[in-house]
mmCIF file as gemmi writes it, N, C-alpha and C atoms, coordinates in Angstrom:
data_model
loop_
_atom_site.group_PDB
_atom_site.id
_atom_site.type_symbol
_atom_site.label_atom_id
_atom_site.label_alt_id
_atom_site.label_comp_id
_atom_site.label_asym_id
_atom_site.label_entity_id
_atom_site.label_seq_id
_atom_site.pdbx_PDB_ins_code
_atom_site.Cartn_x
_atom_site.Cartn_y
_atom_site.Cartn_z
_atom_site.occupancy
_atom_site.B_iso_or_equiv
_atom_site.pdbx_formal_charge
_atom_site.auth_seq_id
_atom_site.auth_asym_id
_atom_site.pdbx_PDB_model_num
ATOM 1 N N . MET Axp A 1 ? -149.276 -78.198 105.457 1 0 ? 1 A 1
ATOM 2 C CA . MET Axp A 1 ? -150.552 -77.188 105.255 1 0 ? 1 A 1
ATOM 3 C C . MET Axp A 1 ? -149.799 -77.355 103.53 1 0 ? 1 A 1
ATOM 4 N N . LYS Axp A 2 ? -150.647 -77.362 102.726 1 0 ? 2 A 1
ATOM 5 C CA . LYS Axp A 2 ? -150.446 -76.505 101.082 1 0 ? 2 A 1
ATOM 6 C C . LYS Axp A 2 ? -151.364 -75.734 100.946 1 0 ? 2 A 1
ATOM 7 N N . LEU Axp A 3 ? -150.91 -74.826 100.338 1 0 ? 3 A 1
ATOM 8 C CA . LEU Axp A 3 ? -151.598 -73.768 99.815 1 0 ? 3 A 1
ATOM 9 C C . LEU Axp A 3 ? -151.812 -73.383 98.306 1 0 ? 3 A 1
ATOM 10 N N . VAL Axp A 4 ? -153.012 -73.357 98.208 1 0 ? 4 A 1
ATOM 11 C CA . VAL Axp A 4 ? -153.226 -73.678 96.365 1 0 ? 4 A 1
ATOM 12 C C . VAL Axp A 4 ? -153.788 -72.351 96.051 1 0 ? 4 A 1
ATOM 13 N N . VAL Axp A 5 ? -153.272 -71.558 94.946 1 0 ? 5 A 1
ATOM 14 C CA . VAL Axp A 5 ? -153.448 -70.255 94.585 1 0 ? 5 A 1
ATOM 15 C C . VAL Axp A 5 ? -154.137 -70.684 93.335 1 0 ? 5 A 1
ATOM 16 N N . GLN Axp A 6 ? -155.033 -70.193 92.758 1 0 ? 6 A 1
ATOM 17 C CA . GLN Axp A 6 ? -155.52 -70.25 91.233 1 0 ? 6 A 1
ATOM 18 C C . GLN Axp A 6 ? -155.209 -68.492 90.655 1 0 ? 6 A 1
ATOM 19 N N . VAL Axp A 7 ? -154.779 -68.796 89.319 1 0 ? 7 A 1
ATOM 20 C CA . VAL Axp A 7 ? -153.86 -67.705 89.121 1 0 ? 7 A 1
ATOM 21 C C . VAL Axp A 7 ? -154.238 -67.68 87.489 1 0 ? 7 A 1
ATOM 22 N N . ARG Axp A 8 ? -154.939 -66.694 87.038 1 0 ? 8 A 1
ATOM 23 C CA . ARG Axp A 8 ? -155.356 -66.493 85.479 1 0 ? 8 A 1
ATOM 24 C C . ARG Axp A 8 ? -154.938 -65.703 84.573 1 0 ? 8 A 1
ATOM 25 N N . LEU Axp A 9 ? -154.223 -66.124 83.091 1 0 ? 9 A 1
ATOM 26 C CA . LEU Axp A 9 ? -153.488 -65.515 82.61 1 0 ? 9 A 1
ATOM 27 C C . LEU Axp A 9 ? -153.909 -64.661 81.669 1 0 ? 9 A 1
ATOM 28 N N . LEU Axp A 10 ? -153.709 -63.551 81.771 1 0 ? 10 A 1
ATOM 29 C CA . LEU Axp A 10 ? -154.205 -62.355 80.589 1 0 ? 10 A 1
ATOM 30 C C . LEU Axp A 10 ? -153.258 -61.907 79.819 1 0 ? 10 A 1
ATOM 31 N N . PRO Axp A 11 ? -152.9 -62.804 78.369 1 0 ? 11 A 1
ATOM 32 C CA . PRO Axp A 11 ? -151.704 -62.661 77.835 1 0 ? 11 A 1
ATOM 33 C C . PRO Axp A 11 ? -152.314 -61.707 76.448 1 0 ? 11 A 1
ATOM 34 N N . THR Axp A 12 ? -151.393 -60.679 76.562 1 0 ? 12 A 1
ATOM 35 C CA . THR Axp A 12 ? -151.612 -59.975 75.295 1 0 ? 12 A 1
ATOM 36 C C . THR Axp A 12 ? -151.843 -60.779 74.237 1 0 ? 12 A 1
ATOM 37 N N . PRO Axp A 13 ? -152.638 -60.116 72.86 1 0 ? 13 A 1
ATOM 38 C CA . PRO Axp A 13 ? -152.811 -61.193 71.549 1 0 ? 13 A 1
ATOM 39 C C . PRO Axp A 13 ? -151.341 -61.697 71.275 1 0 ? 13 A 1
ATOM 40 N N . GLU Axp A 14 ? -150.156 -60.949 71.02 1 0 ? 14 A 1
ATOM 41 C CA . GLU Axp A 14 ? -148.908 -61.762 70.709 1 0 ? 14 A 1
ATOM 42 C C . GLU Axp A 14 ? -148.554 -62.61 71.826 1 0 ? 14 A 1
ATOM 43 N N . GLN Axp A 15 ? -148.783 -62.799 72.657 1 0 ? 15 A 1
ATOM 44 C CA . GLN Axp A 15 ? -148.23 -63.882 73.946 1 0 ? 15 A 1
ATOM 45 C C . GLN Axp A 15 ? -149.499 -64.719 73.809 1 0 ? 15 A 1
ATOM 46 N N . ALA Axp A 16 ? -150.763 -64.584 73.356 1 0 ? 16 A 1
ATOM 47 C CA . ALA Axp A 16 ? -151.459 -65.585 72.863 1 0 ? 16 A 1
ATOM 48 C C . ALA Axp A 16 ? -151.373 -66.129 71.94 1 0 ? 16 A 1
ATOM 49 N N . ALA Axp A 17 ? -150.866 -65.72 70.929 1 0 ? 17 A 1
ATOM 50 C CA . ALA Axp A 17 ? -150.304 -66.726 69.429 1 0 ? 17 A 1
ATOM 51 C C . ALA Axp A 17 ? -149.272 -67 69.941 1 0 ? 17 A 1
ATOM 52 N N . ALA Axp A 18 ? -148.348 -66.742 70.584 1 0 ? 18 A 1
ATOM 53 C CA . ALA Axp A 18 ? -147.142 -67.454 70.925 1 0 ? 18 A 1
ATOM 54 C C . ALA Axp A 18 ? -147.374 -68.801 71.658 1 0 ? 18 A 1
ATOM 55 N N . LEU Axp A 19 ? -148.281 -68.668 72.405 1 0 ? 19 A 1
ATOM 56 C CA . LEU Axp A 19 ? -148.418 -69.891 73.585 1 0 ? 19 A 1
ATOM 57 C C . LEU Axp A 19 ? -149.536 -70.691 72.464 1 0 ? 19 A 1
ATOM 58 N N . GLU Axp A 20 ? -150.285 -70.304 71.801 1 0 ? 20 A 1
ATOM 59 C CA . GLU Axp A 20 ? -151.2 -71.226 70.981 1 0 ? 20 A 1
ATOM 60 C C . GLU Axp A 20 ? -150.282 -71.852 70.117 1 0 ? 20 A 1
ATOM 61 N N . ALA Axp A 21 ? -148.885 -71.285 69.277 1 0 ? 21 A 1
ATOM 62 C CA . ALA Axp A 21 ? -148.205 -71.964 68.809 1 0 ? 21 A 1
ATOM 63 C C . ALA Axp A 21 ? -147.09 -73.111 69.126 1 0 ? 21 A 1
ATOM 64 N N . THR Axp A 22 ? -146.913 -72.767 70.441 1 0 ? 22 A 1
ATOM 65 C CA . THR Axp A 22 ? -146.117 -73.463 71.185 1 0 ? 22 A 1
ATOM 66 C C . THR Axp A 22 ? -146.868 -75.035 71.609 1 0 ? 22 A 1
ATOM 67 N N . LEU Axp A 23 ? -148.018 -74.603 72.141 1 0 ? 23 A 1
ATOM 68 C CA . LEU Axp A 23 ? -148.975 -76.011 72.147 1 0 ? 23 A 1
ATOM 69 C C . LEU Axp A 23 ? -149.361 -76.635 70.933 1 0 ? 23 A 1
ATOM 70 N N . ARG Axp A 24 ? -149.409 -76.101 70.038 1 0 ? 24 A 1
ATOM 71 C CA . ARG Axp A 24 ? -149.761 -76.823 68.48 1 0 ? 24 A 1
ATOM 72 C C . ARG Axp A 24 ? -148.481 -77.277 68.279 1 0 ? 24 A 1
ATOM 73 N N . ALA Axp A 25 ? -147.327 -76.835 68.423 1 0 ? 25 A 1
ATOM 74 C CA . ALA Axp A 25 ? -145.759 -77.662 68.153 1 0 ? 25 A 1
ATOM 75 C C . ALA Axp A 25 ? -146.114 -78.804 69.173 1 0 ? 25 A 1
ATOM 76 N N . VAL Axp A 26 ? -146.374 -78.814 70.157 1 0 ? 26 A 1
ATOM 77 C CA . VAL Axp A 26 ? -145.812 -79.405 71.148 1 0 ? 26 A 1
ATOM 78 C C . VAL Axp A 26 ? -146.899 -80.802 70.79 1 0 ? 26 A 1
ATOM 79 N N . ASN Axp A 27 ? -147.938 -80.873 70.752 1 0 ? 27 A 1
ATOM 80 C CA . ASN Axp A 27 ? -149.135 -81.593 70.482 1 0 ? 27 A 1
ATOM 81 C C . ASN Axp A 27 ? -148.479 -82.275 68.912 1 0 ? 27 A 1
ATOM 82 N N . GLU Axp A 28 ? -147.833 -81.57 68 1 0 ? 28 A 1
ATOM 83 C CA . GLU Axp A 28 ? -147.686 -82.269 66.466 1 0 ? 28 A 1
ATOM 84 C C . GLU Axp A 28 ? -146.504 -83.305 67.207 1 0 ? 28 A 1
ATOM 85 N N . ALA Axp A 29 ? -145.409 -82.638 68.023 1 0 ? 29 A 1
ATOM 86 C CA . ALA Axp A 29 ? -144.525 -83.2 68.134 1 0 ? 29 A 1
ATOM 87 C C . ALA Axp A 29 ? -144.691 -84.663 68.981 1 0 ? 29 A 1
ATOM 88 N N . ALA Axp A 30 ? -145.684 -84.573 69.857 1 0 ? 30 A 1
ATOM 89 C CA . ALA Axp A 30 ? -146.228 -85.632 70.933 1 0 ? 30 A 1
ATOM 90 C C . ALA Axp A 30 ? -146.578 -86.975 70.035 1 0 ? 30 A 1
ATOM 91 N N . THR Axp A 31 ? -147.477 -86.563 68.76 1 0 ? 31 A 1
ATOM 92 C CA . THR Axp A 31 ? -148.238 -87.184 67.614 1 0 ? 31 A 1
ATOM 93 C C . THR Axp A 31 ? -146.903 -87.826 67.077 1 0 ? 31 A 1
ATOM 94 N N . TRP Axp A 32 ? -145.828 -87.316 66.73 1 0 ? 32 A 1
ATOM 95 C CA . TRP Axp A 32 ? -144.882 -87.794 65.93 1 0 ? 32 A 1
ATOM 96 C C . TRP Axp A 32 ? -144.456 -88.744 66.749 1 0 ? 32 A 1
ATOM 97 N N . VAL Axp A 33 ? -143.666 -88.519 67.778 1 0 ? 33 A 1
ATOM 98 C CA . VAL Axp A 33 ? -142.928 -89.138 68.755 1 0 ? 33 A 1
ATOM 99 C C . VAL Axp A 33 ? -144.132 -90.658 69.342 1 0 ? 33 A 1
ATOM 100 N N . ALA Axp A 34 ? -145.362 -90.371 69.231 1 0 ? 34 A 1
ATOM 101 C CA . ALA Axp A 34 ? -146.076 -91.459 69.76 1 0 ? 34 A 1
ATOM 102 C C . ALA Axp A 34 ? -145.864 -92.447 68.489 1 0 ? 34 A 1
ATOM 103 N N . ALA Axp A 35 ? -145.98 -92.068 67.057 1 0 ? 35 A 1
ATOM 104 C CA . ALA Axp A 35 ? -145.926 -92.907 66.11 1 0 ? 35 A 1
ATOM 105 C C . ALA Axp A 35 ? -144.289 -93.396 66.045 1 0 ? 35 A 1
ATOM 106 N N . LEU Axp A 36 ? -143.349 -92.818 66.442 1 0 ? 36 A 1
ATOM 107 C CA . LEU Axp A 36 ? -142.279 -93.152 66.151 1 0 ? 36 A 1
ATOM 108 C C . LEU Axp A 36 ? -142.016 -94.04 67.263 1 0 ? 36 A 1
ATOM 109 N N . ALA Axp A 37 ? -142.356 -94.026 68.495 1 0 ? 37 A 1
ATOM 110 C CA . ALA Axp A 37 ? -142.408 -95.409 69.546 1 0 ? 37 A 1
ATOM 111 C C . ALA Axp A 37 ? -142.97 -96.438 69.249 1 0 ? 37 A 1
ATOM 112 N N . HIS Axp A 38 ? -144.02 -96.187 68.467 1 0 ? 38 A 1
ATOM 113 C CA . HIS Axp A 38 ? -145.097 -97.733 68.115 1 0 ? 38 A 1
ATOM 114 C C . HIS Axp A 38 ? -144.394 -98.222 66.722 1 0 ? 38 A 1
ATOM 115 N N . GLN Axp A 39 ? -143.657 -97.954 66.078 1 0 ? 39 A 1
ATOM 116 C CA . GLN Axp A 39 ? -142.97 -97.777 64.9 1 0 ? 39 A 1
ATOM 117 C C . GLN Axp A 39 ? -141.946 -98.745 65.461 1 0 ? 39 A 1
ATOM 118 N N . ARG Axp A 40 ? -141.332 -98.223 66.392 1 0 ? 40 A 1
ATOM 119 C CA . ARG Axp A 40 ? -139.424 -98.78 66.548 1 0 ? 40 A 1
ATOM 120 C C . ARG Axp A 40 ? -139.585 -99.78 67.838 1 0 ? 40 A 1
ATOM 121 N N . ARG Axp A 41 ? -140.95 -99.629 68.307 1 0 ? 41 A 1
ATOM 122 C CA . ARG Axp A 41 ? -141.214 -100.432 69.698 1 0 ? 41 A 1
ATOM 123 C C . ARG Axp A 41 ? -140.492 -100.188 70.472 1 0 ? 41 A 1
ATOM 124 N N . VAL Axp A 42 ? -140.103 -98.766 70.91 1 0 ? 42 A 1
ATOM 125 C CA . VAL Axp A 42 ? -139.412 -98.059 71.735 1 0 ? 42 A 1
ATOM 126 C C . VAL Axp A 42 ? -140.408 -97.191 72.653 1 0 ? 42 A 1
ATOM 127 N N . PHE Axp A 43 ? -140.696 -97.985 74.282 1 0 ? 43 A 1
ATOM 128 C CA . PHE Axp A 43 ? -141.55 -97.311 74.967 1 0 ? 43 A 1
ATOM 129 C C . PHE Axp A 43 ? -140.753 -96.716 76.288 1 0 ? 43 A 1
ATOM 130 N N . ARG Axp A 44 ? -139.552 -97.23 76.778 1 0 ? 44 A 1
ATOM 131 C CA . ARG Axp A 44 ? -138.75 -96.496 77.912 1 0 ? 44 A 1
ATOM 132 C C . ARG Axp A 44 ? -138.557 -94.85 77.851 1 0 ? 44 A 1
ATOM 133 N N . ASN Axp A 45 ? -138.461 -94.174 78.348 1 0 ? 45 A 1
ATOM 134 C CA . ASN Axp A 45 ? -137.887 -92.542 78.35 1 0 ? 45 A 1
ATOM 135 C C . ASN Axp A 45 ? -136.551 -92.804 77.714 1 0 ? 45 A 1
ATOM 136 N N . TYR Axp A 46 ? -135.677 -93.352 78.556 1 0 ? 46 A 1
ATOM 137 C CA . TYR Axp A 46 ? -134.484 -92.971 77.988 1 0 ? 46 A 1
ATOM 138 C C . TYR Axp A 46 ? -134.261 -93.644 76.624 1 0 ? 46 A 1
ATOM 139 N N . ASP Axp A 47 ? -134.571 -94.418 76.409 1 0 ? 47 A 1
ATOM 140 C CA . ASP Axp A 47 ? -134.245 -95.419 75.032 1 0 ? 47 A 1
ATOM 141 C C . ASP Axp A 47 ? -135.116 -94.329 73.799 1 0 ? 47 A 1
ATOM 142 N N . LEU Axp A 48 ? -136.323 -93.651 73.977 1 0 ? 48 A 1
ATOM 143 C CA . LEU Axp A 48 ? -137.031 -93.156 73.03 1 0 ? 48 A 1
ATOM 144 C C . LEU Axp A 48 ? -136.51 -91.57 73.131 1 0 ? 48 A 1
ATOM 145 N N . ARG Axp A 49 ? -135.692 -91.439 74.054 1 0 ? 49 A 1
ATOM 146 C CA . ARG Axp A 49 ? -135.059 -89.766 74.189 1 0 ? 49 A 1
ATOM 147 C C . ARG Axp A 49 ? -134.02 -89.831 73.016 1 0 ? 49 A 1
ATOM 148 N N . ARG Axp A 50 ? -133.087 -91.113 72.869 1 0 ? 50 A 1
ATOM 149 C CA . ARG Axp A 50 ? -132.275 -91.451 72.275 1 0 ? 50 A 1
ATOM 150 C C . ARG Axp A 50 ? -132.316 -91.308 70.586 1 0 ? 50 A 1
ATOM 151 N N . HIS Axp A 51 ? -133.589 -91.635 70.135 1 0 ? 51 A 1
ATOM 152 C CA . HIS Axp A 51 ? -134.157 -91.846 69.247 1 0 ? 51 A 1
ATOM 153 C C . HIS Axp A 51 ? -134.742 -90.323 68.563 1 0 ? 51 A 1
ATOM 154 N N . ALA Axp A 52 ? -135.091 -89.453 69.56 1 0 ? 52 A 1
ATOM 155 C CA . ALA Axp A 52 ? -136.574 -88.466 69.045 1 0 ? 52 A 1
ATOM 156 C C . ALA Axp A 52 ? -135.901 -87.19 69.541 1 0 ? 52 A 1
ATOM 157 N N . TYR Axp A 53 ? -135.241 -86.869 70.404 1 0 ? 53 A 1
ATOM 158 C CA . TYR Axp A 53 ? -135.461 -85.318 71.103 1 0 ? 53 A 1
ATOM 159 C C . TYR Axp A 53 ? -134.325 -84.616 69.997 1 0 ? 53 A 1
ATOM 160 N N . GLY Axp A 54 ? -133.511 -85.186 69.376 1 0 ? 54 A 1
ATOM 161 C CA . GLY Axp A 54 ? -132.588 -83.971 68.385 1 0 ? 54 A 1
ATOM 162 C C . GLY Axp A 54 ? -133.726 -83.764 67.271 1 0 ? 54 A 1
ATOM 163 N N . GLN Axp A 55 ? -134.088 -84.667 67.003 1 0 ? 55 A 1
ATOM 164 C CA . GLN Axp A 55 ? -135.304 -84.136 65.716 1 0 ? 55 A 1
ATOM 165 C C . GLN Axp A 55 ? -136.388 -83.232 66.394 1 0 ? 55 A 1
ATOM 166 N N . ILE Axp A 56 ? -136.754 -83.649 67.407 1 0 ? 56 A 1
ATOM 167 C CA . ILE Axp A 56 ? -137.875 -82.945 68.214 1 0 ? 56 A 1
ATOM 168 C C . ILE Axp A 56 ? -137.382 -81.446 68.223 1 0 ? 56 A 1
ATOM 169 N N . LYS Axp A 57 ? -136.412 -81.006 68.875 1 0 ? 57 A 1
ATOM 170 C CA . LYS Axp A 57 ? -135.732 -80.047 68.8 1 0 ? 57 A 1
ATOM 171 C C . LYS Axp A 57 ? -135.737 -78.863 67.063 1 0 ? 57 A 1
ATOM 172 N N . ASP Axp A 58 ? -135.393 -79.843 66.231 1 0 ? 58 A 1
ATOM 173 C CA . ASP Axp A 58 ? -134.97 -79.379 64.663 1 0 ? 58 A 1
ATOM 174 C C . ASP Axp A 58 ? -136.557 -78.967 64.033 1 0 ? 58 A 1
ATOM 175 N N . ASN Axp A 59 ? -137.018 -80.095 64.324 1 0 ? 59 A 1
ATOM 176 C CA . ASN Axp A 59 ? -138.255 -80.018 63.422 1 0 ? 59 A 1
ATOM 177 C C . ASN Axp A 59 ? -139.497 -79.216 64.055 1 0 ? 59 A 1
ATOM 178 N N . TYR Axp A 60 ? -139.673 -79.335 65.431 1 0 ? 60 A 1
ATOM 179 C CA . TYR Axp A 60 ? -140.478 -78.524 66.166 1 0 ? 60 A 1
ATOM 180 C C . TYR Axp A 60 ? -140.471 -77.346 66.868 1 0 ? 60 A 1
ATOM 181 N N . GLY Axp A 61 ? -139.118 -76.839 66.624 1 0 ? 61 A 1
ATOM 182 C CA . GLY Axp A 61 ? -138.371 -75.758 67.527 1 0 ? 61 A 1
ATOM 183 C C . GLY Axp A 61 ? -138.557 -75.604 68.855 1 0 ? 61 A 1
ATOM 184 N N . LEU Axp A 62 ? -138.908 -76.609 69.235 1 0 ? 62 A 1
ATOM 185 C CA . LEU Axp A 62 ? -139.307 -76.56 70.727 1 0 ? 62 A 1
ATOM 186 C C . LEU Axp A 62 ? -137.84 -76.615 71.851 1 0 ? 62 A 1
ATOM 187 N N . ALA Axp A 63 ? -137.897 -75.89 73.032 1 0 ? 63 A 1
ATOM 188 C CA . ALA Axp A 63 ? -136.78 -75.919 73.827 1 0 ? 63 A 1
ATOM 189 C C . ALA Axp A 63 ? -136.235 -77.474 74.526 1 0 ? 63 A 1
ATOM 190 N N . ALA Axp A 64 ? -135.42 -77.413 75.058 1 0 ? 64 A 1
ATOM 191 C CA . ALA Axp A 64 ? -134.734 -78.748 75.721 1 0 ? 64 A 1
ATOM 192 C C . ALA Axp A 64 ? -136.313 -79.206 76.483 1 0 ? 64 A 1
ATOM 193 N N . GLN Axp A 65 ? -136.691 -78.534 77.679 1 0 ? 65 A 1
ATOM 194 C CA . GLN Axp A 65 ? -137.365 -78.957 78.675 1 0 ? 65 A 1
ATOM 195 C C . GLN Axp A 65 ? -138.806 -79.226 77.935 1 0 ? 65 A 1
ATOM 196 N N . ALA Axp A 66 ? -139.079 -78.624 77.244 1 0 ? 66 A 1
ATOM 197 C CA . ALA Axp A 66 ? -140.396 -79.091 76.189 1 0 ? 66 A 1
ATOM 198 C C . ALA Axp A 66 ? -140.465 -80.373 75.579 1 0 ? 66 A 1
ATOM 199 N N . ALA Axp A 67 ? -139.389 -80.292 74.741 1 0 ? 67 A 1
ATOM 200 C CA . ALA Axp A 67 ? -138.971 -81.442 74.499 1 0 ? 67 A 1
ATOM 201 C C . ALA Axp A 67 ? -138.721 -82.634 75.29 1 0 ? 67 A 1
ATOM 202 N N . GLN Axp A 68 ? -137.889 -82.515 76.404 1 0 ? 68 A 1
ATOM 203 C CA . GLN Axp A 68 ? -138.239 -83.881 77.415 1 0 ? 68 A 1
ATOM 204 C C . GLN Axp A 68 ? -139.649 -84.146 77.806 1 0 ? 68 A 1
ATOM 205 N N . HIS Axp A 69 ? -140.523 -82.942 77.705 1 0 ? 69 A 1
ATOM 206 C CA . HIS Axp A 69 ? -141.915 -83.159 78.084 1 0 ? 69 A 1
ATOM 207 C C . HIS Axp A 69 ? -142.124 -83.981 77.387 1 0 ? 69 A 1
ATOM 208 N N . VAL Axp A 70 ? -142.328 -83.796 75.988 1 0 ? 70 A 1
ATOM 209 C CA . VAL Axp A 70 ? -143.005 -84.605 75.067 1 0 ? 70 A 1
ATOM 210 C C . VAL Axp A 70 ? -142.887 -85.914 75.257 1 0 ? 70 A 1
ATOM 211 N N . ILE Axp A 71 ? -141.232 -86.155 75.41 1 0 ? 71 A 1
ATOM 212 C CA . ILE Axp A 71 ? -140.996 -87.695 75.397 1 0 ? 71 A 1
ATOM 213 C C . ILE Axp A 71 ? -141.408 -88.749 76.483 1 0 ? 71 A 1
ATOM 214 N N . LYS Axp A 72 ? -141.377 -87.993 77.555 1 0 ? 72 A 1
ATOM 215 C CA . LYS Axp A 72 ? -142.076 -88.249 79.004 1 0 ? 72 A 1
ATOM 216 C C . LYS Axp A 72 ? -143.486 -88.63 78.926 1 0 ? 72 A 1
ATOM 217 N N . LYS Axp A 73 ? -144.179 -87.235 78.263 1 0 ? 73 A 1
ATOM 218 C CA . LYS Axp A 73 ? -145.754 -87.914 78.068 1 0 ? 73 A 1
ATOM 219 C C . LYS Axp A 73 ? -146.089 -88.909 77.319 1 0 ? 73 A 1
ATOM 220 N N . VAL Axp A 74 ? -145.191 -89.193 76.293 1 0 ? 74 A 1
ATOM 221 C CA . VAL Axp A 74 ? -145.66 -90.019 75.383 1 0 ? 74 A 1
ATOM 222 C C . VAL Axp A 74 ? -145.109 -91.679 76.238 1 0 ? 74 A 1
ATOM 223 N N . THR Axp A 75 ? -144.171 -91.672 76.723 1 0 ? 75 A 1
ATOM 224 C CA . THR Axp A 75 ? -143.6 -92.854 77.376 1 0 ? 75 A 1
ATOM 225 C C . THR Axp A 75 ? -144.953 -93.212 78.65 1 0 ? 75 A 1
ATOM 226 N N . ASP Axp A 76 ? -145.4 -92.27 79.278 1 0 ? 76 A 1
ATOM 227 C CA . ASP Axp A 76 ? -146.273 -92.477 80.492 1 0 ? 76 A 1
ATOM 228 C C . ASP Axp A 76 ? -147.457 -92.839 79.947 1 0 ? 76 A 1
ATOM 229 N N . ALA Axp A 77 ? -148.221 -92.305 78.827 1 0 ? 77 A 1
ATOM 230 C CA . ALA Axp A 77 ? -149.133 -92.688 78.077 1 0 ? 77 A 1
ATOM 231 C C . ALA Axp A 77 ? -149.282 -94.233 77.542 1 0 ? 77 A 1
ATOM 232 N N . TYR Axp A 78 ? -148.024 -94.79 77.001 1 0 ? 78 A 1
ATOM 233 C CA . TYR Axp A 78 ? -148.049 -96.075 76.714 1 0 ? 78 A 1
ATOM 234 C C . TYR Axp A 78 ? -147.634 -96.76 77.929 1 0 ? 78 A 1
ATOM 235 N N . ALA Axp A 79 ? -146.991 -96.359 78.893 1 0 ? 79 A 1
ATOM 236 C CA . ALA Axp A 79 ? -147.245 -97.052 80.33 1 0 ? 79 A 1
ATOM 237 C C . ALA Axp A 79 ? -148.434 -97.157 81.143 1 0 ? 79 A 1
ATOM 238 N N . THR Axp A 80 ? -149.424 -96.376 80.807 1 0 ? 80 A 1
ATOM 239 C CA . THR Axp A 80 ? -150.641 -96.656 81.008 1 0 ? 80 A 1
ATOM 240 C C . THR Axp A 80 ? -151.704 -97.322 80.307 1 0 ? 80 A 1
ATOM 241 N N . LEU Axp A 81 ? -151.167 -97.141 78.972 1 0 ? 81 A 1
ATOM 242 C CA . LEU Axp A 81 ? -151.905 -98.189 77.947 1 0 ? 81 A 1
ATOM 243 C C . LEU Axp A 81 ? -151.579 -99.691 78.03 1 0 ? 81 A 1
ATOM 244 N N . HIS Axp A 82 ? -150.547 -99.93 78.323 1 0 ? 82 A 1
ATOM 245 C CA . HIS Axp A 82 ? -150.177 -101.433 78.515 1 0 ? 82 A 1
ATOM 246 C C . HIS Axp A 82 ? -150.414 -102.103 79.792 1 0 ? 82 A 1
ATOM 247 N N . ALA Axp A 83 ? -150.293 -101.444 80.827 1 0 ? 83 A 1
ATOM 248 C CA . ALA Axp A 83 ? -150.991 -101.654 82.187 1 0 ? 83 A 1
ATOM 249 C C . ALA Axp A 83 ? -152.575 -101.771 81.966 1 0 ? 83 A 1
ATOM 250 N N . ASN Axp A 84 ? -152.846 -100.968 81.276 1 0 ? 84 A 1
ATOM 251 C CA . ASN Axp A 84 ? -154.701 -101.137 81.44 1 0 ? 84 A 1
ATOM 252 C C . ASN Axp A 84 ? -155.18 -102.424 80.431 1 0 ? 84 A 1
ATOM 253 N N . LEU Axp A 85 ? -153.843 -102.493 79.559 1 0 ? 85 A 1
ATOM 254 C CA . LEU Axp A 85 ? -154.412 -103.724 78.603 1 0 ? 85 A 1
ATOM 255 C C . LEU Axp A 85 ? -153.965 -105.267 79.513 1 0 ? 85 A 1
ATOM 256 N N . ARG Axp A 86 ? -153.109 -104.863 80.546 1 0 ? 86 A 1
ATOM 257 C CA . ARG Axp A 86 ? -152.84 -106.289 81.504 1 0 ? 86 A 1
ATOM 258 C C . ARG Axp A 86 ? -153.922 -106.382 82.207 1 0 ? 86 A 1
ATOM 259 N N . ASN Axp A 87 ? -154.477 -105.244 82.324 1 0 ? 87 A 1
ATOM 260 C CA . ASN Axp A 87 ? -155.593 -106.186 83.442 1 0 ? 87 A 1
ATOM 261 C C . ASN Axp A 87 ? -157.154 -106.184 83.131 1 0 ? 87 A 1
């Protein structure tokens, strides 16, 4: 049996600003990675990571986990797009 708990975050104004800045950086990085993947025709997670990981960390200031998440989300989006185009 699974237990589901709903949690509401109540960040301080400083925490809210930091969270918003991080989300904006993640979205900007995802846009850049999607363009890079399209330009280089690289859509697999591992291959795209070789091209983008270091630049995401350097240019967008994201931590390792967030950088990996950006790349994975982009590759998943392209996989979904290609699957939908085939059907």
